[in-house]
TORVO-997863 format. One record per residue (C-alpha): x, y, z. Coordinates in Angstrom, 3 decimals, decimal comma. Example, Ala and Ser with C-alpha at 12.3 -4.5 7.8 and 13.67 -1.06 7.14 Angstrom:
<pts>
12,300|-4,500|7,800 .
13,670|-1,060|7,140 .
</pts>
This chain:
<pts>
-58,403|-40,763|30,849 .
-61,577|-42,595|31,881 .
-61,525|-46,356|32,184 .
-64,046|-49,162|32,321 .
-63,736|-52,300|34,418 .
-60,590|-54,177|33,514 .
-58,628|-50,988|32,834 .
-59,909|-50,489|29,270 .
-59,729|-46,891|28,055 .
-62,937|-45,050|27,147 .
-60,971|-42,577|25,072 .
-60,790|-44,910|22,070 .
-63,645|-47,370|22,184 .
-62,792|-50,437|20,138 .
-65,244|-52,675|18,347 .
-64,388|-55,339|20,914 .
-65,325|-53,017|23,817 .
-68,574|-52,111|22,078 .
-69,338|-55,783|21,346 .
-68,876|-56,611|25,044 .
-71,274|-53,806|25,984 .
-73,864|-54,922|23,443 .
-73,682|-58,505|24,636 .
-73,924|-57,402|28,275 .
-77,099|-55,445|27,388 .
-78,619|-58,466|25,655 .
-78,003|-60,720|28,664 .
-79,025|-58,078|31,197 .
-82,277|-57,438|29,334 .
-82,943|-61,169|29,270 .
-82,512|-61,291|33,042 .
-84,493|-58,089|33,583 .
-87,500|-59,475|31,663 .
-87,320|-63,103|32,856 .
-89,326|-62,739|36,065 .
-92,113|-60,609|34,576 .
-92,249|-62,909|31,533 .
-93,096|-65,847|33,821 .
-95,934|-63,856|35,397 .
-97,203|-62,668|31,998 .
-97,052|-66,158|30,519 .
-99,529|-67,383|33,139 .
-101,984|-64,720|31,924 .
-101,299|-65,309|28,219 .
-99,873|-61,764|28,023 .
-96,682|-60,483|26,475 .
-94,212|-57,672|27,041 .
-96,495|-55,181|25,293 .
-99,050|-55,773|28,059 .
-96,329|-55,197|30,639 .
-95,234|-51,923|29,069 .
-98,833|-50,680|28,836 .
-99,521|-51,571|32,476 .
-96,273|-49,925|33,571 .
-96,962|-46,605|31,843 .
-100,645|-46,499|32,776 .
-99,576|-47,006|36,400 .
-96,891|-44,341|36,038 .
-99,334|-41,790|34,599 .
-102,903|-42,577|35,711 .
-105,390|-41,028|33,313 .
-102,950|-40,987|30,423 .
-104,638|-40,890|27,057 .
-104,462|-43,593|24,436 .
-102,647|-41,160|22,110 .
-100,049|-40,411|24,799 .
-99,529|-44,097|25,419 .
-99,095|-44,621|21,660 .
-96,376|-41,976|21,614 .
-94,577|-43,432|24,636 .
-94,689|-47,040|23,457 .
-94,025|-46,291|19,777 .
-96,414|-48,980|18,561 .
-99,228|-48,922|16,032 .
-102,719|-48,001|17,101 .
-103,932|-51,443|16,027 .
-101,304|-53,175|18,154 .
-102,074|-51,032|21,208 .
-105,801|-51,520|20,780 .
-105,332|-55,311|20,870 .
-103,308|-55,025|24,082 .
-105,718|-52,576|25,723 .
-108,750|-54,657|24,727 .
-107,397|-57,713|26,560 .
-106,352|-55,663|29,602 .
-109,802|-54,011|29,754 .
-111,704|-57,267|29,114 .
-109,687|-59,020|31,836 .
-110,390|-56,240|34,333 .
-106,877|-54,777|34,653 .
-107,538|-51,426|32,948 .
-110,522|-49,123|32,738 .
-111,062|-46,549|30,039 .
-112,977|-43,323|30,688 .
-114,147|-40,666|28,255 .
-112,368|-37,344|28,526 .
-114,220|-34,566|30,301 .
-112,969|-31,849|27,930 .
-112,998|-34,031|24,810 .
-115,290|-37,080|24,782 .
-113,241|-38,563|21,924 .
-110,272|-38,962|24,260 .
-109,935|-42,121|26,288 .
-108,195|-41,857|29,657 .
-106,684|-45,048|31,016 .
-106,487|-46,167|34,636 .
-105,448|-49,390|36,322 .
-108,110|-51,162|38,332 .
-107,286|-52,786|41,681 .
-106,592|-55,989|39,759 .
-104,344|-54,031|37,374 .
-102,506|-52,409|40,282 .
-101,864|-55,880|41,740 .
-100,498|-57,073|38,393 .
-98,297|-54,002|38,041 .
-96,972|-54,509|41,580 .
-96,099|-58,160|40,913 .
-94,331|-57,277|37,668 .
-92,407|-54,304|39,030 .
-91,532|-55,914|42,381 .
-89,565|-58,567|40,495 .
-87,739|-55,979|38,428 .
-87,105|-53,647|41,354 .
-85,528|-56,509|43,313 .
-83,191|-57,279|40,422 .
-82,321|-53,588|39,875 .
-81,821|-52,989|43,618 .
-79,383|-55,909|43,882 .
-77,475|-54,772|40,781 .
-77,336|-51,150|41,948 .
-76,060|-52,182|45,377 .
-73,407|-54,418|43,823 .
-72,264|-51,736|41,376 .
-72,319|-48,720|43,705 .
-73,554|-45,130|43,321 .
-70,991|-43,960|40,757 .
-71,727|-46,900|38,466 .
-75,475|-46,348|38,821 .
-75,108|-42,688|37,804 .
-72,888|-43,686|34,875 .
-75,326|-46,402|33,800 .
-78,183|-43,908|33,756 .
-76,062|-41,459|31,731 .
-75,295|-44,164|29,167 .
-78,948|-45,161|28,864 .
-80,057|-41,542|28,436 .
-77,329|-40,920|25,857 .
-78,569|-43,920|23,834 .
-82,102|-42,505|23,566 .
-83,211|-40,749|20,401 .
-83,949|-37,048|21,074 .
-87,763|-37,510|20,990 .
-87,551|-40,509|23,322 .
-85,301|-38,562|25,681 .
-87,818|-35,739|25,665 .
-90,653|-38,154|26,547 .
-88,472|-39,777|29,206 .
-87,607|-36,388|30,719 .
-91,262|-35,350|30,860 .
-92,198|-38,617|32,561 .
-89,199|-38,456|34,909 .
-90,027|-34,876|35,857 .
-93,657|-35,765|36,557 .
-95,102|-34,220|33,404 .
</pts>
């Protein structure tokens, strides 16, 4: 029978065990976003800007429609975010070679510097947590996160993870 910290059984998850997990996620997410939020606040940006910068960095040349699918936001919302990132010199948009209607997105040098500052803070926090928890916990944590994803999100995640 599998157990979580404190000897609690995973066989019959109680509402109390689930509540503790939910609360831990809320507080962990707050910590995970705190450092980037301070950087973004100085630029008058929000978390939507951070997510866009992250995924444009992760997949240079991604299309606006692909970014819409990944982020799960409205076109209007994404356009607002992209407009500020482009106007401020963090992102450049290029017409598609095969289809001129497509817009391919790339980070500029300034955008790469922003992405690095945002992700360095999060990597440091994740690295410290992973080291403290150990390899088995890290693998289990990833399994839990992947199991929580809706099938379409998991499919997008797998494509991105596998370099597609």
